[in-house]
TORKE-425516 format. One record per residue (C-alpha): residue number from 1; x, y, z. Coordinates in Angstrom, 2 decimals. Example, Ala and Ser with C-alpha at 12.3 -4.5 7.8 and 13.67 -1.06 7.14 Angstrom:
TORKE-425516
<rec num="1" X="12.30" Y="-4.50" Z="7.80"/>
<rec num="2" X="13.67" Y="-1.06" Z="7.14"/>
end
This chain:
TORKE-425516
<rec num="1" X="203.35" Y="-8.89" Z="-25.33"/>
<rec num="2" X="202.23" Y="-12.63" Z="-24.81"/>
<rec num="3" X="199.09" Y="-14.35" Z="-23.77"/>
<rec num="4" X="200.70" Y="-16.93" Z="-21.51"/>
<rec num="5" X="201.64" Y="-16.00" Z="-17.92"/>
<rec num="6" X="205.00" Y="-16.94" Z="-17.10"/>
<rec num="7" X="205.81" Y="-19.10" Z="-14.38"/>
<rec num="8" X="206.72" Y="-17.78" Z="-10.49"/>
<rec num="9" X="209.46" Y="-18.62" Z="-9.30"/>
<rec num="10" X="211.05" Y="-18.62" Z="-5.37"/>
<rec num="11" X="213.39" Y="-15.46" Z="-4.74"/>
<rec num="12" X="216.92" Y="-15.60" Z="-3.32"/>
<rec num="13" X="217.24" Y="-12.05" Z="-2.19"/>
<rec num="14" X="217.36" Y="-13.24" Z="1.83"/>
<rec num="15" X="214.79" Y="-11.68" Z="4.08"/>
<rec num="16" X="215.41" Y="-8.02" Z="4.58"/>
<rec num="17" X="214.09" Y="-6.59" Z="1.42"/>
<rec num="18" X="210.61" Y="-9.02" Z="2.74"/>
<rec num="19" X="209.79" Y="-7.35" Z="5.98"/>
<rec num="20" X="210.56" Y="-4.14" Z="4.72"/>
<rec num="21" X="207.85" Y="-5.13" Z="1.93"/>
<rec num="22" X="205.57" Y="-6.46" Z="4.63"/>
<rec num="23" X="206.10" Y="-2.83" Z="6.76"/>
<rec num="24" X="205.14" Y="-1.22" Z="3.52"/>
<rec num="25" X="202.18" Y="-3.05" Z="2.88"/>
<rec num="26" X="200.77" Y="-2.33" Z="6.04"/>
<rec num="27" X="201.31" Y="0.62" Z="5.93"/>
<rec num="28" X="200.19" Y="1.02" Z="2.41"/>
<rec num="29" X="196.44" Y="-0.89" Z="4.51"/>
<rec num="30" X="196.02" Y="1.83" Z="6.90"/>
<rec num="31" X="196.45" Y="4.65" Z="4.42"/>
<rec num="32" X="193.68" Y="2.90" Z="2.37"/>
<rec num="33" X="191.64" Y="1.58" Z="5.25"/>
<rec num="34" X="192.19" Y="-1.85" Z="5.49"/>
<rec num="35" X="192.19" Y="-4.13" Z="7.91"/>
<rec num="36" X="193.58" Y="-7.94" Z="6.83"/>
<rec num="37" X="194.94" Y="-8.79" Z="3.73"/>
<rec num="38" X="194.93" Y="-11.96" Z="2.32"/>
<rec num="39" X="197.06" Y="-13.23" Z="-0.21"/>
<rec num="40" X="197.24" Y="-16.58" Z="-2.21"/>
<rec num="41" X="199.93" Y="-18.12" Z="-4.88"/>
<rec num="42" X="200.91" Y="-15.31" Z="-6.80"/>
<rec num="43" X="203.45" Y="-12.49" Z="-7.74"/>
<rec num="44" X="202.12" Y="-10.37" Z="-5.30"/>
<rec num="45" X="202.68" Y="-13.35" Z="-2.69"/>
<rec num="46" X="206.23" Y="-13.81" Z="-4.35"/>
<rec num="47" X="206.55" Y="-10.07" Z="-4.30"/>
<rec num="48" X="205.83" Y="-10.32" Z="-0.26"/>
<rec num="49" X="207.83" Y="-12.75" Z="1.01"/>
<rec num="50" X="210.07" Y="-14.30" Z="-1.41"/>
<rec num="51" X="207.74" Y="-17.45" Z="-2.08"/>
<rec num="52" X="205.31" Y="-18.32" Z="-4.89"/>
<rec num="53" X="203.23" Y="-20.50" Z="-2.97"/>
<rec num="54" X="201.72" Y="-23.56" Z="-4.68"/>
<rec num="55" X="197.90" Y="-23.75" Z="-6.04"/>
<rec num="56" X="195.82" Y="-26.73" Z="-5.10"/>
<rec num="57" X="192.65" Y="-27.34" Z="-4.26"/>
<rec num="58" X="194.33" Y="-26.75" Z="-0.36"/>
<rec num="59" X="194.17" Y="-22.84" Z="0.88"/>
<rec num="60" X="197.19" Y="-21.52" Z="1.48"/>
<rec num="61" X="197.52" Y="-17.56" Z="1.95"/>
<rec num="62" X="199.58" Y="-15.14" Z="3.47"/>
<rec num="63" X="197.30" Y="-13.44" Z="6.34"/>
<rec num="64" X="198.71" Y="-10.02" Z="7.07"/>
<rec num="65" X="196.71" Y="-7.67" Z="9.47"/>
<rec num="66" X="197.43" Y="-3.82" Z="9.47"/>
<rec num="67" X="199.38" Y="-4.44" Z="12.77"/>
<rec num="68" X="200.77" Y="-6.95" Z="13.98"/>
<rec num="69" X="202.68" Y="-10.06" Z="13.03"/>
<rec num="70" X="202.44" Y="-12.08" Z="9.29"/>
<rec num="71" X="200.89" Y="-15.19" Z="9.29"/>
<rec num="72" X="200.85" Y="-17.91" Z="6.56"/>
<rec num="73" X="198.36" Y="-20.13" Z="6.41"/>
<rec num="74" X="199.37" Y="-23.45" Z="5.01"/>
<rec num="75" X="198.69" Y="-27.65" Z="4.46"/>
<rec num="76" X="200.65" Y="-29.05" Z="6.70"/>
<rec num="77" X="202.12" Y="-31.19" Z="4.56"/>
<rec num="78" X="203.21" Y="-27.95" Z="2.09"/>
<rec num="79" X="204.44" Y="-26.28" Z="5.39"/>
<rec num="80" X="208.04" Y="-27.03" Z="4.53"/>
<rec num="81" X="208.09" Y="-25.62" Z="1.67"/>
<rec num="82" X="208.45" Y="-22.48" Z="3.74"/>
<rec num="83" X="211.27" Y="-23.40" Z="5.69"/>
<rec num="84" X="212.98" Y="-20.01" Z="4.04"/>
<rec num="85" X="210.21" Y="-18.00" Z="5.43"/>
<rec num="86" X="209.95" Y="-19.26" Z="9.44"/>
<rec num="87" X="211.75" Y="-15.57" Z="10.23"/>
<rec num="88" X="209.90" Y="-13.67" Z="8.73"/>
<rec num="89" X="206.47" Y="-15.53" Z="9.21"/>
<rec num="90" X="204.10" Y="-16.94" Z="11.64"/>
<rec num="91" X="203.75" Y="-20.14" Z="10.17"/>
<rec num="92" X="200.24" Y="-21.81" Z="10.97"/>
<rec num="93" X="199.75" Y="-25.60" Z="9.34"/>
<rec num="94" X="196.42" Y="-27.17" Z="9.43"/>
<rec num="95" X="195.72" Y="-30.74" Z="8.83"/>
<rec num="96" X="193.45" Y="-32.70" Z="6.20"/>
<rec num="97" X="190.46" Y="-32.32" Z="8.95"/>
<rec num="98" X="190.74" Y="-29.11" Z="10.10"/>
<rec num="99" X="189.20" Y="-26.19" Z="8.27"/>
<rec num="100" X="191.73" Y="-23.22" Z="6.89"/>
<rec num="101" X="188.91" Y="-20.84" Z="6.51"/>
<rec num="102" X="188.47" Y="-20.87" Z="10.55"/>
<rec num="103" X="192.52" Y="-20.88" Z="10.78"/>
<rec num="104" X="192.45" Y="-17.45" Z="8.67"/>
<rec num="105" X="189.22" Y="-15.96" Z="10.94"/>
<rec num="106" X="191.04" Y="-16.38" Z="14.30"/>
<rec num="107" X="194.04" Y="-14.72" Z="13.08"/>
<rec num="108" X="191.73" Y="-11.44" Z="11.77"/>
<rec num="109" X="190.47" Y="-11.79" Z="14.87"/>
<rec num="110" X="188.11" Y="-8.21" Z="15.04"/>
<rec num="111" X="189.50" Y="-7.52" Z="11.55"/>
<rec num="112" X="186.86" Y="-9.88" Z="10.41"/>
<rec num="113" X="184.31" Y="-7.00" Z="11.48"/>
<rec num="114" X="185.99" Y="-4.33" Z="9.27"/>
<rec num="115" X="187.60" Y="-4.84" Z="5.24"/>
<rec num="116" X="189.36" Y="-7.17" Z="4.00"/>
<rec num="117" X="191.42" Y="-7.37" Z="0.52"/>
<rec num="118" X="192.12" Y="-10.45" Z="-1.24"/>
<rec num="119" X="194.85" Y="-10.88" Z="-3.76"/>
<rec num="120" X="193.44" Y="-10.80" Z="-7.36"/>
<rec num="121" X="194.59" Y="-14.40" Z="-8.30"/>
<rec num="122" X="193.11" Y="-16.04" Z="-5.00"/>
<rec num="123" X="191.14" Y="-18.53" Z="-6.63"/>
<rec num="124" X="187.01" Y="-17.78" Z="-6.41"/>
<rec num="125" X="186.45" Y="-20.64" Z="-4.75"/>
<rec num="126" X="188.84" Y="-19.78" Z="-2.09"/>
<rec num="127" X="187.61" Y="-15.75" Z="-1.49"/>
<rec num="128" X="184.02" Y="-17.49" Z="-1.02"/>
<rec num="129" X="184.56" Y="-19.59" Z="1.90"/>
<rec num="130" X="186.52" Y="-16.82" Z="3.54"/>
<rec num="131" X="183.21" Y="-14.38" Z="2.69"/>
<rec num="132" X="181.26" Y="-17.12" Z="4.66"/>
<rec num="133" X="183.25" Y="-17.77" Z="7.90"/>
<rec num="134" X="183.59" Y="-14.07" Z="7.64"/>
<rec num="135" X="180.09" Y="-12.62" Z="6.78"/>
<rec num="136" X="180.49" Y="-9.45" Z="8.31"/>
<rec num="137" X="183.56" Y="-8.39" Z="6.45"/>
<rec num="138" X="183.41" Y="-5.59" Z="4.08"/>
<rec num="139" X="185.41" Y="-6.83" Z="0.92"/>
<rec num="140" X="188.05" Y="-5.46" Z="-1.28"/>
<rec num="141" X="190.40" Y="-5.91" Z="-4.74"/>
<rec num="142" X="193.85" Y="-6.19" Z="-3.24"/>
<rec num="143" X="195.89" Y="-5.39" Z="-6.43"/>
<rec num="144" X="195.13" Y="-1.45" Z="-5.82"/>
<rec num="145" X="196.42" Y="-2.11" Z="-2.10"/>
<rec num="146" X="199.96" Y="-3.61" Z="-3.72"/>
<rec num="147" X="199.59" Y="-1.39" Z="-6.90"/>
<rec num="148" X="202.18" Y="1.25" Z="-5.17"/>
<rec num="149" X="204.38" Y="-0.87" Z="-4.02"/>
<rec num="150" X="205.00" Y="-2.90" Z="-6.98"/>
<rec num="151" X="204.99" Y="-0.71" Z="-9.89"/>
<rec num="152" X="208.10" Y="1.80" Z="-8.28"/>
<rec num="153" X="211.02" Y="-0.89" Z="-8.59"/>
<rec num="154" X="213.94" Y="-0.84" Z="-6.51"/>
<rec num="155" X="217.51" Y="-1.45" Z="-7.50"/>
<rec num="156" X="218.04" Y="-5.26" Z="-7.34"/>
<rec num="157" X="214.86" Y="-5.35" Z="-9.16"/>
<rec num="158" X="215.63" Y="-2.94" Z="-11.81"/>
<rec num="159" X="218.92" Y="-4.85" Z="-12.08"/>
<rec num="160" X="217.55" Y="-8.57" Z="-12.34"/>
<rec num="161" X="215.20" Y="-6.67" Z="-15.25"/>
<rec num="162" X="218.19" Y="-5.49" Z="-16.81"/>
<rec num="163" X="220.04" Y="-8.64" Z="-16.90"/>
<rec num="164" X="217.30" Y="-10.79" Z="-18.33"/>
<rec num="165" X="216.25" Y="-8.05" Z="-20.94"/>
<rec num="166" X="220.18" Y="-8.06" Z="-22.61"/>
<rec num="167" X="220.06" Y="-11.89" Z="-22.32"/>
<rec num="168" X="217.06" Y="-12.40" Z="-24.38"/>
<rec num="169" X="218.63" Y="-9.80" Z="-26.61"/>
<rec num="170" X="221.49" Y="-11.70" Z="-27.17"/>
<rec num="171" X="219.41" Y="-14.32" Z="-28.23"/>
<rec num="172" X="218.40" Y="-12.57" Z="-30.89"/>
<rec num="173" X="221.78" Y="-11.46" Z="-32.47"/>
<rec num="174" X="221.87" Y="-15.20" Z="-32.44"/>
<rec num="175" X="218.77" Y="-16.40" Z="-33.94"/>
<rec num="176" X="219.71" Y="-13.47" Z="-36.87"/>
<rec num="177" X="222.39" Y="-15.60" Z="-38.08"/>
<rec num="178" X="220.20" Y="-18.70" Z="-39.04"/>
<rec num="179" X="218.07" Y="-19.81" Z="-42.14"/>
<rec num="180" X="214.61" Y="-19.34" Z="-41.20"/>
<rec num="181" X="213.50" Y="-20.04" Z="-44.74"/>
<rec num="182" X="211.67" Y="-23.50" Z="-44.57"/>
<rec num="183" X="210.93" Y="-24.02" Z="-41.25"/>
<rec num="184" X="207.79" Y="-23.81" Z="-39.51"/>
<rec num="185" X="206.30" Y="-21.09" Z="-36.92"/>
<rec num="186" X="206.37" Y="-24.04" Z="-33.97"/>
<rec num="187" X="210.21" Y="-24.90" Z="-35.09"/>
<rec num="188" X="211.57" Y="-20.87" Z="-34.76"/>
<rec num="189" X="209.76" Y="-20.74" Z="-31.71"/>
<rec num="190" X="211.36" Y="-23.76" Z="-30.04"/>
<rec num="191" X="214.67" Y="-22.48" Z="-31.73"/>
<rec num="192" X="214.19" Y="-19.19" Z="-29.58"/>
<rec num="193" X="213.00" Y="-21.04" Z="-26.37"/>
<rec num="194" X="216.14" Y="-23.10" Z="-26.17"/>
<rec num="195" X="218.50" Y="-19.64" Z="-26.91"/>
<rec num="196" X="216.77" Y="-18.55" Z="-23.97"/>
<rec num="197" X="217.29" Y="-21.76" Z="-21.79"/>
<rec num="198" X="221.08" Y="-22.12" Z="-23.23"/>
<rec num="199" X="221.87" Y="-18.00" Z="-21.51"/>
<rec num="200" X="220.40" Y="-19.45" Z="-18.41"/>
<rec num="201" X="216.46" Y="-17.99" Z="-18.54"/>
<rec num="202" X="213.61" Y="-19.74" Z="-17.19"/>
<rec num="203" X="211.88" Y="-19.73" Z="-20.90"/>
<rec num="204" X="207.97" Y="-18.63" Z="-20.66"/>
<rec num="205" X="206.42" Y="-17.66" Z="-23.99"/>
<rec num="206" X="207.47" Y="-17.16" Z="-27.44"/>
<rec num="207" X="205.01" Y="-16.00" Z="-29.92"/>
<rec num="208" X="205.86" Y="-16.22" Z="-33.39"/>
<rec num="209" X="203.89" Y="-14.80" Z="-37.02"/>
<rec num="210" X="204.52" Y="-15.35" Z="-40.18"/>
<rec num="211" X="203.09" Y="-13.56" Z="-43.03"/>
<rec num="212" X="199.24" Y="-13.00" Z="-42.84"/>
<rec num="213" X="199.27" Y="-14.86" Z="-38.97"/>
<rec num="214" X="201.76" Y="-11.89" Z="-38.01"/>
<rec num="215" X="198.39" Y="-10.07" Z="-38.28"/>
<rec num="216" X="197.06" Y="-11.12" Z="-35.09"/>
<rec num="217" X="198.99" Y="-9.72" Z="-32.09"/>
<rec num="218" X="198.66" Y="-12.76" Z="-29.77"/>
<rec num="219" X="199.63" Y="-15.49" Z="-32.70"/>
<rec num="220" X="201.29" Y="-18.33" Z="-30.91"/>
<rec num="221" X="202.81" Y="-20.73" Z="-33.64"/>
<rec num="222" X="201.27" Y="-22.62" Z="-35.90"/>
<rec num="223" X="202.68" Y="-25.47" Z="-38.49"/>
<rec num="224" X="202.84" Y="-22.59" Z="-41.08"/>
<rec num="225" X="205.66" Y="-22.96" Z="-43.11"/>
<rec num="226" X="208.21" Y="-19.97" Z="-43.41"/>
<rec num="227" X="208.76" Y="-18.63" Z="-46.92"/>
<rec num="228" X="210.29" Y="-15.84" Z="-49.04"/>
<rec num="229" X="208.52" Y="-12.72" Z="-48.77"/>
<rec num="230" X="207.33" Y="-13.57" Z="-44.97"/>
<rec num="231" X="207.19" Y="-10.86" Z="-42.05"/>
<rec num="232" X="207.96" Y="-13.00" Z="-38.89"/>
<rec num="233" X="206.96" Y="-11.23" Z="-36.13"/>
<rec num="234" X="208.86" Y="-12.79" Z="-33.20"/>
<rec num="235" X="207.68" Y="-11.71" Z="-29.78"/>
<rec num="236" X="209.43" Y="-13.77" Z="-26.68"/>
<rec num="237" X="210.63" Y="-13.69" Z="-23.23"/>
<rec num="238" X="212.05" Y="-15.97" Z="-20.02"/>
<rec num="239" X="212.39" Y="-15.00" Z="-16.25"/>
<rec num="240" X="215.52" Y="-14.16" Z="-14.30"/>
<rec num="241" X="215.06" Y="-15.36" Z="-10.32"/>
<rec num="242" X="211.11" Y="-14.62" Z="-11.44"/>
<rec num="243" X="211.40" Y="-11.13" Z="-12.88"/>
<rec num="244" X="210.47" Y="-11.43" Z="-16.63"/>
<rec num="245" X="211.78" Y="-10.77" Z="-19.92"/>
<rec num="246" X="209.48" Y="-9.67" Z="-23.07"/>
<rec num="247" X="210.88" Y="-8.26" Z="-26.29"/>
<rec num="248" X="209.53" Y="-8.00" Z="-30.03"/>
<rec num="249" X="211.23" Y="-8.07" Z="-33.58"/>
<rec num="250" X="210.03" Y="-8.46" Z="-36.69"/>
<rec num="251" X="212.34" Y="-9.61" Z="-39.56"/>
<rec num="252" X="211.96" Y="-10.01" Z="-43.19"/>
<rec num="253" X="212.72" Y="-13.31" Z="-45.00"/>
<rec num="254" X="213.68" Y="-12.32" Z="-48.29"/>
<rec num="255" X="214.00" Y="-8.52" Z="-49.82"/>
<rec num="256" X="210.66" Y="-6.29" Z="-48.61"/>
<rec num="257" X="208.34" Y="-4.47" Z="-50.35"/>
<rec num="258" X="208.84" Y="-0.35" Z="-50.33"/>
<rec num="259" X="205.33" Y="-1.16" Z="-48.38"/>
<rec num="260" X="206.13" Y="-2.83" Z="-45.69"/>
<rec num="261" X="209.51" Y="-0.70" Z="-45.11"/>
<rec num="262" X="207.55" Y="1.83" Z="-45.66"/>
<rec num="263" X="205.37" Y="0.36" Z="-42.18"/>
<rec num="264" X="208.48" Y="-0.82" Z="-40.57"/>
<rec num="265" X="210.19" Y="3.16" Z="-40.40"/>
<rec num="266" X="206.80" Y="3.87" Z="-39.34"/>
<rec num="267" X="206.47" Y="1.56" Z="-36.52"/>
<rec num="268" X="210.23" Y="1.92" Z="-35.32"/>
<rec num="269" X="209.78" Y="5.92" Z="-35.16"/>
<rec num="270" X="206.82" Y="5.52" Z="-33.23"/>
<rec num="271" X="208.38" Y="3.10" Z="-30.67"/>
<rec num="272" X="211.51" Y="5.83" Z="-30.75"/>
<rec num="273" X="208.50" Y="8.80" Z="-30.01"/>
<rec num="274" X="207.49" Y="6.96" Z="-27.16"/>
<rec num="275" X="210.83" Y="5.97" Z="-25.63"/>
<rec num="276" X="211.67" Y="9.69" Z="-25.94"/>
<rec num="277" X="208.27" Y="10.80" Z="-24.25"/>
<rec num="278" X="208.87" Y="8.78" Z="-20.94"/>
<rec num="279" X="209.75" Y="11.20" Z="-17.69"/>
<rec num="280" X="208.55" Y="11.22" Z="-14.55"/>
<rec num="281" X="205.03" Y="13.13" Z="-14.20"/>
<rec num="282" X="204.08" Y="12.29" Z="-17.73"/>
<rec num="283" X="200.49" Y="10.70" Z="-17.89"/>
<rec num="284" X="200.59" Y="7.34" Z="-18.86"/>
<rec num="285" X="197.95" Y="8.33" Z="-22.01"/>
<rec num="286" X="200.30" Y="10.71" Z="-23.02"/>
<rec num="287" X="203.00" Y="8.05" Z="-23.93"/>
<rec num="288" X="200.36" Y="6.18" Z="-25.92"/>
<rec num="289" X="198.93" Y="9.37" Z="-27.42"/>
<rec num="290" X="202.85" Y="9.76" Z="-28.80"/>
<rec num="291" X="203.54" Y="6.65" Z="-30.79"/>
<rec num="292" X="199.76" Y="6.97" Z="-32.19"/>
<rec num="293" X="200.46" Y="10.02" Z="-33.43"/>
<rec num="294" X="203.31" Y="9.14" Z="-35.47"/>
<rec num="295" X="201.61" Y="6.06" Z="-37.14"/>
<rec num="296" X="198.28" Y="8.22" Z="-37.55"/>
<rec num="297" X="200.38" Y="10.70" Z="-39.48"/>
<rec num="298" X="201.86" Y="8.39" Z="-41.45"/>
<rec num="299" X="198.36" Y="6.86" Z="-42.25"/>
<rec num="300" X="198.67" Y="3.66" Z="-40.18"/>
<rec num="301" X="196.51" Y="4.62" Z="-37.59"/>
<rec num="302" X="193.07" Y="1.87" Z="-37.76"/>
<rec num="303" X="196.08" Y="-0.88" Z="-37.92"/>
<rec num="304" X="197.67" Y="0.06" Z="-34.45"/>
<rec num="305" X="194.83" Y="-1.71" Z="-32.57"/>
<rec num="306" X="196.50" Y="-2.23" Z="-28.69"/>
<rec num="307" X="197.56" Y="-0.38" Z="-25.96"/>
<rec num="308" X="201.61" Y="1.21" Z="-26.28"/>
<rec num="309" X="202.67" Y="-0.57" Z="-23.31"/>
<rec num="310" X="202.27" Y="-2.11" Z="-20.24"/>
<rec num="311" X="204.46" Y="-2.87" Z="-17.05"/>
<rec num="312" X="206.78" Y="-5.78" Z="-16.39"/>
<rec num="313" X="207.98" Y="-7.59" Z="-13.45"/>
<rec num="314" X="206.97" Y="-10.35" Z="-11.29"/>
<rec num="315" X="204.22" Y="-10.50" Z="-13.47"/>
<rec num="316" X="204.62" Y="-10.37" Z="-17.17"/>
<rec num="317" X="201.41" Y="-7.65" Z="-17.82"/>
<rec num="318" X="200.98" Y="-5.65" Z="-14.69"/>
<rec num="319" X="200.64" Y="-1.87" Z="-14.20"/>
<rec num="320" X="201.41" Y="0.45" Z="-15.09"/>
<rec num="321" X="199.00" Y="0.52" Z="-18.24"/>
<rec num="322" X="200.58" Y="2.95" Z="-21.28"/>
<rec num="323" X="196.83" Y="3.77" Z="-22.88"/>
<rec num="324" X="194.19" Y="6.15" Z="-23.56"/>
<rec num="325" X="192.19" Y="7.27" Z="-20.37"/>
<rec num="326" X="195.23" Y="5.96" Z="-17.72"/>
<rec num="327" X="196.01" Y="9.27" Z="-16.05"/>
<rec num="328" X="198.40" Y="7.78" Z="-13.52"/>
<rec num="329" X="201.49" Y="9.81" Z="-13.63"/>
<rec num="330" X="204.94" Y="7.71" Z="-14.68"/>
<rec num="331" X="207.09" Y="8.09" Z="-11.64"/>
<rec num="332" X="211.09" Y="6.93" Z="-11.26"/>
<rec num="333" X="211.35" Y="3.02" Z="-11.10"/>
<rec num="334" X="208.64" Y="2.47" Z="-13.39"/>
<rec num="335" X="209.72" Y="-0.36" Z="-15.63"/>
<rec num="336" X="207.09" Y="-0.69" Z="-18.83"/>
<rec num="337" X="207.03" Y="-2.22" Z="-22.57"/>
<rec num="338" X="207.41" Y="0.49" Z="-25.38"/>
<rec num="339" X="205.79" Y="-1.67" Z="-28.38"/>
<rec num="340" X="203.65" Y="-0.31" Z="-30.97"/>
<rec num="341" X="202.68" Y="-2.38" Z="-34.10"/>
<rec num="342" X="200.49" Y="-2.17" Z="-37.69"/>
<rec num="343" X="198.30" Y="-5.21" Z="-38.34"/>
<rec num="344" X="197.15" Y="-5.88" Z="-42.19"/>
<rec num="345" X="194.48" Y="-8.80" Z="-41.81"/>
<rec num="346" X="195.87" Y="-11.16" Z="-44.76"/>
<rec num="347" X="198.97" Y="-9.67" Z="-45.51"/>
<rec num="348" X="201.42" Y="-8.97" Z="-42.25"/>
<rec num="349" X="202.25" Y="-7.57" Z="-39.14"/>
<rec num="350" X="204.97" Y="-5.40" Z="-37.35"/>
<rec num="351" X="205.61" Y="-4.77" Z="-34.00"/>
<rec num="352" X="208.61" Y="-3.62" Z="-32.36"/>
<rec num="353" X="209.07" Y="-3.78" Z="-28.67"/>
<rec num="354" X="211.33" Y="-2.80" Z="-25.69"/>
<rec num="355" X="211.48" Y="-2.59" Z="-22.00"/>
<rec num="356" X="212.06" Y="0.70" Z="-20.86"/>
<rec num="357" X="212.22" Y="1.99" Z="-17.27"/>
<rec num="358" X="211.76" Y="5.72" Z="-15.83"/>
<rec num="359" X="214.81" Y="7.30" Z="-14.81"/>
<rec num="360" X="214.86" Y="10.39" Z="-12.33"/>
<rec num="361" X="215.60" Y="12.45" Z="-15.37"/>
<rec num="362" X="213.93" Y="10.48" Z="-18.42"/>
<rec num="363" X="214.11" Y="6.58" Z="-19.28"/>
<rec num="364" X="216.54" Y="3.73" Z="-20.45"/>
<rec num="365" X="215.88" Y="1.24" Z="-22.49"/>
<rec num="366" X="217.03" Y="-2.17" Z="-21.22"/>
<rec num="367" X="216.66" Y="-4.04" Z="-24.60"/>
<rec num="368" X="218.87" Y="-3.50" Z="-27.22"/>
<rec num="369" X="218.69" Y="-5.95" Z="-29.62"/>
<rec num="370" X="218.89" Y="-4.22" Z="-33.32"/>
<rec num="371" X="215.81" Y="-2.69" Z="-34.53"/>
<rec num="372" X="217.09" Y="-2.08" Z="-37.84"/>
<rec num="373" X="215.36" Y="-3.98" Z="-40.23"/>
<rec num="374" X="217.20" Y="-7.24" Z="-40.85"/>
<rec num="375" X="216.51" Y="-9.59" Z="-44.04"/>
<rec num="376" X="216.80" Y="-13.57" Z="-43.00"/>
<rec num="377" X="217.43" Y="-16.47" Z="-45.18"/>
end
């Protein structure tokens, strides 16, 4: 997991998958009673049209009616950025003195009197302007509309996620050959990110927590110098054609204490229990329960302070979420993290995270970097 959002990248998959995704989005709009979908720069936009968008003070949005052609309303100076989408979308440029909300309203037509879904990441100022331009419309969250599409990955998406995971695993295996004693957390972070870049991934994030800092699940890094006796939690990842990797491993500098070894073995068992529970039809919350049961029985239930996992794809955190209360059943093609952890304030933290894909008859790990506790110099 990470507290940082990844940069979006344009895809190179060609027009065919995007035309199909737009058609499926329209079918989902029909099913949910949505008349118009408006999506700005986001992973949703990248998923639908192969273009991530450009966030700025100028409105730039996909406008998808339930029936009819998709349009893209874009500042005239940015229209050339959509050269790969011209066979997929009707490009509607607007000039500096024009009102882009009026352009969207004109495309909406009668849908301005119906229900309009807005992408979750569209800036609020743009949503408010659209609402003023179409005051009689009803408004809905676009995320709920696109969730059923994005949660189920196709073969190409899974292949990209697997390749990104493999390259990230390789960074850990190489990292383990180095000595980190005397380095700061920032230096360790920079080293892992450089190893990602060397393997053709776009580095996105790296959280490093050593010693007591490891007890903070979203510790980014600090000037703390790593020394003997420190556990070091590393959570890092990058993107390949926009698809994310996300892995966490915990190493020890110098010989670990019996208490640390016992806690590490419990987290490793919880990671395995969650993995073994994955199969189509199992509820998301039951994967969380499987991991939590192991840690509770080991006496660490109160130290497991976050959900077991989150979906992974074009966004670093997306649905499905493996957490108590989520009764969504798993389905083949869903991809998510399996990352139980325990955290002891003032002492240390431990987390082991893999990316997992739900298959037709069970589960497949995309990460295979060693999970055995490694002692580093």
